[in-house]
C-alpha positions as CSV (number, residue, x, y, z in Angstrom):
1,M,9.1,-7.8,-5.6
2,G,9.9,-4.5,-5.9
3,T,8.5,-3.7,-9.0
4,K,5.4,-4.9,-7.5
5,N,5.3,-2.1,-4.4
6,S,5.7,0.2,-7.3
7,R,2.9,-0.9,-8.7
8,I,1.2,-0.7,-5.8
9,L,2.2,2.9,-5.3
10,E,1.2,3.7,-8.3
11,M,-2.3,2.5,-7.7
12,T,-2.6,4.3,-4.6
13,L,-1.8,7.5,-5.9
14,Q,-4.1,6.9,-8.9
15,R,-6.9,6.0,-6.6
16,C,-6.0,9.2,-3.5
17,G,-5.5,11.8,-7.3
18,G,-1.6,12.3,-6.3
19,N,-2.2,12.7,-2.7
20,K,1.5,11.7,-1.7
21,S,0.4,11.8,2.2
22,Q,-2.4,10.0,1.5
23,A,-1.1,7.3,0.2
24,A,1.8,7.3,2.4
25,T,-0.6,6.7,5.0
26,I,-2.1,4.0,3.4
27,L,0.8,2.2,2.1
28,N,1.8,2.3,6.2
29,V,-1.2,0.6,6.7
30,N,-1.2,-1.7,4.3
31,R,2.9,-2.5,5.7
32,T,1.7,-2.9,8.9
33,M,-1.1,-5.2,7.8
34,S,0.7,-7.5,5.4
35,Y,3.6,-8.2,7.8
36,R,1.1,-9.6,10.4
């Protein structure tokens, strides 16, 4: 599961153009969605 999360992190960073704050926001949203 750790490798999957890092894969998503890389894809999100690429999509955000390396904008870590924006990527973190998206990842936080995804994390809350997946827990539901």
